C-alpha positions in Angstrom: -17.7 22.7 -86.7 -17.3 22.1 -82.9 -14.9 19.3 -82.2 -14.9 17.8 -78.6 -12.2 15.1 -78.6 -12.5 14.4 -74.8 -16.3 13.8 -74.6 -18.9 11.2 -75.2 -21.9 12.6 -77.1 -25.3 11.5 -75.6 -28.4 12.2 -77.6 -31.4 12.3 -75.2 -31.5 13.8 -71.7 -34.1 11.5 -70.1 -33.3 9.2 -67.2 -31.2 6.8 -69.3 -29.1 9.5 -70.9 -28.5 11.3 -67.6 -27.7 8.0 -65.9 -25.1 7.2 -68.5 -23.5 10.6 -68.1 -23.3 10.0 -64.3 -21.6 6.7 -64.8 -19.0 8.3 -67.1 -18.5 11.1 -64.7 -17.7 8.7 -62.0 -14.8 7.5 -64.2 -13.9 11.2 -64.8 -15.0 11.0 -68.4 -16.7 14.1 -69.9 -19.9 14.0 -71.8 -22.3 16.4 -73.6 -26.0 15.7 -73.6 -28.2 17.1 -76.5 -31.9 17.2 -75.5 -34.6 18.5 -77.7 -36.9 19.5 -74.8 -36.4 22.9 -73.2 -37.4 21.5 -69.8 -37.5 18.2 -68.0 -40.7 16.1 -68.2 -43.6 18.1 -66.8 -44.5 17.6 -63.1 -48.0 16.6 -64.0 -46.8 14.2 -66.8 -45.5 11.6 -64.4 -44.6 8.8 -66.9 -42.0 6.4 -65.5 -42.6 6.3 -61.8 -40.9 3.2 -60.3 -37.4 2.5 -59.1 -36.9 -1.2 -58.4 -34.5 -2.4 -55.8 -31.8 -3.1 -58.4 -32.2 0.5 -59.7 -31.8 1.8 -56.1 -28.6 -0.3 -55.8 -27.4 1.6 -58.9 -28.2 4.9 -57.2 -26.3 3.8 -54.2 -23.3 3.0 -56.4 -23.5 6.6 -57.7 -23.8 7.8 -54.1 -27.1 9.6 -54.7 -29.8 7.2 -53.4 -30.6 9.4 -50.3 -31.7 12.2 -52.6 -34.3 9.8 -54.2 -35.4 8.3 -50.9 -36.2 11.8 -49.6 -38.3 12.5 -52.6 -40.0 9.1 -53.2 -42.7 7.0 -51.7 -42.0 3.4 -50.7 -44.2 0.5 -51.9 -43.8 -2.8 -50.1 -46.5 -5.0 -51.6 -47.9 -6.0 -54.9 -51.4 -7.7 -55.0 -53.4 -9.5 -57.6 -57.1 -9.7 -57.2 -60.2 -11.1 -58.9 -63.3 -8.8 -58.9 -64.4 -10.6 -55.7 -61.3 -11.3 -53.6 -57.5 -11.0 -53.2 -55.7 -13.8 -54.9 -52.0 -13.3 -54.3 -50.0 -10.8 -52.3 -46.2 -10.4 -52.7 -44.1 -8.6 -50.2 -40.8 -7.0 -51.3 -39.7 -7.3 -47.6 -38.7 -10.9 -48.4 -36.1 -10.1 -51.1 -32.4 -10.2 -50.7 -31.5 -6.5 -51.2 -30.6 -3.5 -49.0 -33.7 -1.9 -50.5 -36.6 -4.4 -49.9 -39.2 -2.2 -51.6 -39.8 -0.2 -54.8 -39.6 3.6 -54.7 -42.2 5.7 -56.5 -40.7 8.9 -58.0 -42.5 10.8 -60.8 -40.2 11.1 -63.9 -40.1 14.9 -63.5 -38.4 14.5 -60.1 -36.2 11.7 -61.4 -34.9 13.9 -64.2 -34.4 16.9 -61.9 -32.4 14.8 -59.4 -30.3 13.1 -62.0 -29.6 16.4 -63.8 -28.6 18.2 -60.6 -26.3 15.3 -59.7 -24.8 15.2 -63.2 -24.1 19.0 -63.3 -22.5 18.8 -59.8 -19.8 16.4 -61.1 -18.3 19.0 -63.4 -18.0 16.4 -66.1 -21.4 16.8 -67.8 -22.7 19.5 -70.1 -26.4 19.5 -70.8 -27.7 21.4 -73.9 -31.5 21.7 -73.8 -33.5 22.8 -76.8 -30.8 21.3 -79.1 -32.4 19.0 -81.7 -30.4 16.5 -83.7 -31.3 16.7 -87.4 -29.0 14.1 -88.8 -25.8 12.3 -88.0 -22.8 10.6 -89.6 -19.6 8.9 -88.5 -16.2 7.7 -89.8 -13.5 5.6 -88.3 -12.4 8.3 -85.8 -15.5 10.2 -84.8 -19.2 10.7 -84.8 -20.8 13.9 -86.1 -24.3 15.4 -85.6 -26.1 18.4 -87.2 -28.0 20.2 -84.5 -30.7 22.9 -84.6 -30.9 25.4 -81.8 -33.0 28.6 -81.8 -33.3 28.5 -85.6 -29.5 28.1 -86.0 -27.7 25.1 -87.3 -24.3 23.8 -86.1 -22.2 20.7 -86.3 -20.7 18.8 -83.4 -18.1 16.0 -83.4 -17.0 13.7 -80.7 -15.1 10.3 -80.6 -18.3 8.3 -79.6 -22.0 8.8 -79.6 -24.9 7.1 -77.7 -28.6 7.3 -78.7 -30.7 7.5 -75.6 -33.6 9.3 -77.4 -36.5 7.0 -76.8 -38.5 4.4 -78.7 -38.8 6.7 -81.8 -35.1 7.2 -81.8 -33.7 9.6 -84.4 -30.3 8.0 -83.9 -31.5 4.5 -84.6 -33.4 5.8 -87.7 -30.4 7.6 -89.1 -28.2 4.5 -88.5 -30.8 2.3 -90.3 -30.9 -0.2 -87.5 -34.0 -2.3 -87.8 -36.4 -2.7 -84.9 -38.6 -5.7 -84.5 -42.0 -5.1 -82.8 -44.0 -7.6 -80.8 -47.7 -6.6 -80.8 -50.2 -8.0 -78.2 -53.3 -6.8 -80.0 -54.7 -4.3 -77.6 -54.4 -0.9 -76.0 -54.1 0.1 -72.3 -54.6 3.5 -70.6 -52.4 5.1 -68.0 -54.2 7.8 -66.1 -52.8 9.8 -63.2 -55.1 11.7 -60.8 -54.9 13.8 -57.7 -57.5 12.1 -55.4 -58.3 10.7 -52.0 -59.3 7.1 -51.5 -59.1 4.3 -49.0 -56.6 2.0 -50.8 -53.4 1.0 -49.1 -50.7 3.4 -50.2 -47.9 0.8 -49.7 -49.6 -1.7 -52.0 -50.1 -1.8 -55.7 -53.0 -3.8 -56.9 -54.0 -5.4 -60.2 -57.6 -6.6 -60.5 -57.8 -9.4 -63.1 -61.3 -8.7 -64.2 -61.9 -10.4 -67.6 -64.4 -7.6 -68.4 -61.7 -5.0 -68.0 -58.5 -5.5 -66.0 -57.4 -2.5 -64.0 -55.1 -1.4 -61.2 -54.1 1.4 -58.8 -50.7 2.6 -57.7 -49.9 5.4 -55.3 -46.9 7.3 -56.6 -46.7 10.8 -55.1 -48.4 12.7 -52.3 -52.1 12.8 -53.1 -51.5 11.2 -56.5 -52.7 7.8 -57.9 -52.0 6.0 -61.1 -55.0 4.2 -62.7 -54.4 1.7 -65.5 -57.0 -0.2 -67.5 -57.6 -2.1 -70.7 -59.4 -0.6 -73.8 -61.7 -3.4 -75.0 -62.2 -4.4 -78.5 -64.7 -2.2 -80.4 -64.3 0.8 -78.0 -63.2 4.1 -79.4 -59.7 4.8 -78.3 -60.0 8.5 -78.0 -63.2 8.3 -75.9 -61.9 5.5 -73.7 -58.6 7.3 -73.0 -60.4 10.6 -72.1 -60.3 12.1 -68.6 -64.1 11.9 -68.5 -64.1 8.2 -69.1 -61.3 7.5 -66.7 -63.0 9.5 -64.0 -66.2 7.7 -64.5 -64.4 4.3 -64.3 -62.7 5.3 -61.1 -66.0 6.2 -59.4 -67.4 2.9 -60.6 -64.5 1.0 -59.0 -64.0 3.2 -56.0 -67.3 4.9 -55.1 -65.9 6.6 -52.1 -62.9 8.2 -53.9 -62.7 11.9 -54.1 -61.2 13.0 -57.4 -59.6 16.5 -57.2 -58.1 16.7 -60.7 -56.7 14.7 -63.5 -53.0 15.1 -64.1 -52.1 13.1 -67.2 -53.7 10.4 -69.3 -52.4 8.5 -72.3 -53.2 5.3 -74.2 -50.6 2.8 -75.4 -50.6 0.0 -77.8 -49.3 -3.0 -75.8 -46.2 -4.1 -77.5 -42.4 -4.2 -77.2 -39.6 -3.4 -79.6 -36.1 -4.8 -79.9 -33.4 -3.4 -82.1 -31.2 -5.8 -84.2 -28.1 -4.4 -82.6 -27.2 -1.8 -80.1 -24.0 -0.8 -81.8 -23.1 0.4 -85.3 -19.6 1.7 -85.7 -19.0 4.4 -83.1 -22.7 4.9 -82.3 -24.4 2.9 -79.6 -28.1 2.6 -78.4 -29.4 2.6 -74.8 -32.8 2.6 -73.2 -35.9 2.6 -75.3 -33.9 3.5 -78.4 -32.4 -0.1 -78.0 -35.3 -2.0 -76.4 -38.8 -0.4 -76.1 -40.8 -1.9 -73.2 -44.5 -1.9 -72.8 -45.6 0.9 -70.4 -47.9 -1.2 -68.2 -45.0 -3.4 -67.0 -43.0 -0.7 -65.2 -39.6 -2.1 -66.2 -38.6 0.1 -69.1 -36.8 2.8 -67.3 -35.0 0.3 -65.0 -33.8 -1.9 -67.8 -32.5 1.2 -69.6 -30.8 2.6 -66.5 -29.1 -0.7 -65.7 -28.0 -0.9 -69.4 -26.4 2.5 -69.0 -24.5 1.2 -66.0 -23.3 -1.8 -68.1 -22.3 0.5 -71.0 -20.8 3.3 -69.0 -17.7 1.5 -67.7 -17.0 0.1 -71.1 -17.2 3.5 -72.7 -14.9 4.8 -70.0 -12.3 2.2 -71.0 -12.8 3.2 -74.7 -12.1 6.8 -73.9 -8.9 5.7 -72.0 -7.8 3.8 -75.1 -7.9 0.3 -73.5 -6.9 -2.3 -76.1 -9.9 -4.5 -75.3 -12.5 -1.7 -75.3 -14.0 -2.3 -78.8 -14.6 -6.0 -78.0 -16.2 -5.0 -74.6 -18.6 -2.7 -76.5 -19.7 -5.7 -78.6 -20.2 -7.6 -75.4 -22.5 -4.8 -74.2 -24.7 -5.1 -77.3 -25.1 -8.8 -77.0 -25.5 -9.0 -73.2 -27.9 -6.1 -72.9 -29.9 -7.6 -75.8 -30.3 -10.8 -73.8 -31.2 -8.9 -70.6 -33.9 -6.9 -72.4 -35.2 -10.1 -74.0 -35.6 -11.7 -70.6 -37.6 -8.7 -69.2 -39.7 -8.5 -72.4 -40.5 -12.2 -71.9 -41.7 -11.5 -68.4 -43.8 -8.5 -69.6 -45.4 -10.7 -72.2 -46.9 -12.8 -69.4 -48.4 -9.7 -67.9 -49.8 -8.5 -71.3 -51.3 -11.9 -72.0 -53.0 -11.9 -68.6 -54.4 -8.5 -69.4 -55.8 -9.8 -72.6 -57.9 -12.7 -71.1 -61.6 -12.0 -71.7 -63.2 -15.5 -71.2 -64.6 -15.9 -67.7 -63.8 -19.6 -67.5 -60.1 -19.0 -68.3 -60.1 -16.2 -65.7 -61.7 -18.5 -63.1 -59.0 -21.1 -63.7 -56.3 -18.5 -63.4 -57.7 -17.2 -60.2 -57.9 -20.7 -58.7 -54.2 -21.3 -59.7 -53.0 -18.0 -58.2 -54.9 -18.3 -54.9 -54.5 -22.0 -54.2 -51.1 -22.8 -55.7 -48.9 -19.8 -56.3 -49.9 -18.1 -53.0 -48.9 -21.3 -51.1 -45.4 -21.7 -52.4 -43.1 -19.1 -50.9 -40.1 -20.1 -53.1 -42.1 -19.3 -56.2 -43.1 -16.0 -54.6 -39.5 -15.1 -53.8 -38.2 -16.0 -57.3 -41.0 -14.0 -59.0 -40.4 -10.9 -56.8 -36.7 -11.0 -57.3 -37.2 -11.2 -61.0 -39.5 -8.2 -60.9 -36.9 -6.4 -58.7 -34.3 -7.2 -61.4 -32.1 -9.0 -58.9 -32.0 -12.2 -60.8 -30.9 -11.0 -64.2 -28.1 -13.2 -65.5 -25.9 -11.9 -68.3 -24.3 -14.4 -70.7 -20.8 -13.7 -69.5 -19.2 -17.0 -70.6 -18.8 -15.8 -74.2 -17.6 -12.3 -73.2 -14.2 -10.8 -74.0 -13.1 -10.5 -70.3 -14.1 -14.1 -69.4 -11.6 -17.0 -69.4 -10.4 -19.7 -67.1 -6.8 -19.6 -65.9 -4.8 -22.8 -66.0 -5.1 -24.8 -62.9 -8.5 -23.4 -61.9 -12.0 -24.9 -62.2 -15.0 -22.8 -63.0 -18.4 -23.1 -61.5 -21.8 -21.7 -62.4 -22.9 -21.3 -58.8 -21.4 -21.7 -55.3 -23.6 -20.8 -52.4 -25.4 -17.4 -53.1 -22.8 -16.5 -55.8 -24.3 -17.1 -59.3 -22.5 -16.7 -62.6 -23.7 -13.7 -64.6 -26.0 -12.3 -61.8 -25.3 -9.3 -59.6 -23.3 -9.7 -56.3 -25.5 -11.4 -53.7 -26.8 -9.6 -50.7 -27.4 -11.5 -47.5 -29.8 -9.7 -45.2 -28.6 -11.4 -42.0 -24.9 -10.6 -42.6 -24.1 -7.5 -40.6 -20.3 -7.3 -40.8 -19.8 -7.5 -44.6 -21.7 -6.1 -47.6 -20.2 -6.9 -51.0 -22.1 -4.0 -52.6 -19.8 -1.6 -50.6 -16.7 -3.0 -52.1 -17.2 -2.5 -55.8 -16.4 0.9 -57.4 -14.7 1.7 -60.6 -12.6 -1.5 -61.3 -13.0 -5.2 -61.1 -13.2 -6.8 -57.6 -12.1 -10.3 -56.7 -13.8 -11.8 -53.6 -12.3 -14.7 -51.7 -15.2 -16.8 -50.5 -13.7 -20.3 -49.8 -11.0 -21.4 -47.5 -9.7 -18.6 -45.3 -5.9 -18.0 -45.0 -5.0 -14.4 -45.5 -1.4 -15.0 -46.7 -2.3 -17.8 -49.1 -5.3 -15.8 -50.4 -3.0 -12.9 -51.2 -0.6 -15.3 -53.0 -3.3 -16.9 -55.1 -4.8 -13.5 -55.9 -1.5 -12.4 -57.3 -1.4 -15.6 -59.4 -4.9 -14.8 -60.7 -3.8 -11.3 -61.5 -1.0 -12.6 -63.6 -3.3 -15.0 -65.4 -6.6 -13.1 -65.9 -5.3 -9.8 -67.4 -8.5 -7.9 -66.7 -8.9 -4.7 -68.6 -8.8 -2.3 -65.7 -7.9 -1.9 -62.0 -8.5 -4.9 -59.8 -8.6 -5.2 -56.0 -9.1 -8.2 -53.7 -11.6 -8.5 -50.8 -11.3 -11.2 -48.1 -14.4 -11.4 -45.9 -14.0 -12.5 -42.3 -13.7 -16.3 -41.9 -17.1 -16.4 -40.2 -18.8 -14.3 -42.9 -22.0 -15.7 -44.4 -20.5 -14.9 -47.8 -17.9 -17.6 -47.2 -18.9 -21.1 -48.4 -17.9 -24.2 -46.5 -15.2 -25.6 -48.6 -11.7 -26.9 -48.2 -10.5 -25.2 -51.3 -9.8 -21.6 -52.1 -12.5 -20.0 -54.2 -12.4 -16.6 -55.9 -15.2 -14.7 -57.5 -14.4 -12.0 -60.2 -16.9 -9.2 -60.2 -17.2 -6.5 -62.9 -17.6 -2.8 -62.2 -21.4 -3.0 -62.7 -21.5 -5.6 -59.9 -22.2 -8.6 -62.2 -20.3 -11.8 -61.5 -17.9 -12.6 -64.3 -16.4 -15.9 -63.1 -16.3 -18.2 -60.1 -12.9 -19.9 -59.8 -12.1 -22.8 -57.6 -8.6 -24.0 -57.0 -7.8 -27.0 -59.1 
């Protein structure tokens, strides 16, 4: 039996497992990844292709976003169309993020970049071709039986995380139930090398009641084509390369198809596990919350969940007395975050299922004549898609409380309880995303008086008793992050950049 007392065991070496290992490495916590596949996802099998702005902020926090920007393709716009005309065009350029776009990176490249970055840290060991057969646990450790090259061995570590996808072996062995929401239809994802005249910086969805479809440019010379399988159609035939090619030529007569890369059909549905923790085992990514493939949020929600889990696991490994409660918070908060995204996905799936022309006509009228005219609705919808508006239920968390003599608020200016730190595009002298690293950060955003702010910060430190290192940041008096207020106001921010509390002097 191999016993590794200083490591976290991660089952699954996809984007979520690798991201979790990188977060732990930033805290100087060792991990070992067991991955059944001998190699990363095939280059032609592109699978998850989209990094949303919030995901790019995570890569920035890791210090590796430039590697992805060099490899990826930027998309600025998302457009909904009817078969006859454009209905609604959204521009990522309007969102409040240092990355006002989505980045298209095939999953092969994502895994290669994350793997290279993880190995460079010296804190991550990756064992490919190692298949977990079964697992157990006791009050002190987790154990797995592993098969590698026809040999069997056992491995024990203090904690384990299942990042092994929607058909998770870890979840199955732990007997954690998964509830599945089914939307009653299949869709096809087909990737092709081809030339066409579509805008490469725009993704488009054509809401045709006969068969909705869409195109996305995701790599040099490569396009993703998605479409619905209609009732009564043979799934195998409709999801074939021949059928997809014929459909592309029907929709884009001038397209020149060079070769198909990858094609697969999916039942539109979403899964949610009852809990993300059982003893010393935790779940992350699709093992915890399987997202529908057409929505494009699955990898991002999983990666951000790894960020939320990683700092907590680091505290566990450092024997912090609050750590077990913080892990329970992860299970509850990430469950809520996944539920929110799955609710948004459900709207997309229901729109894809519309078949009656009269309902489609009403929808088109609403999108073109109402939604497209209200910029506030557009901004909110885009920031939700970019995962910038996710609000965690922090009020009931272990690390949340209100010190005596202070008043709590849900929102002051751009600072919103439970959401990520705000980013103000027009502020050039101060960026709060640059001031959060491994510990908690307290931002002073109200009345400016450096000496008094330091005194009040020390008072908060004595009262809050946060579970790890804390630093204070005092923006310039003229900073747009300061709010016009005669009182001192402090914002407590977690290591994953979510706002834990907004405290106003009583």
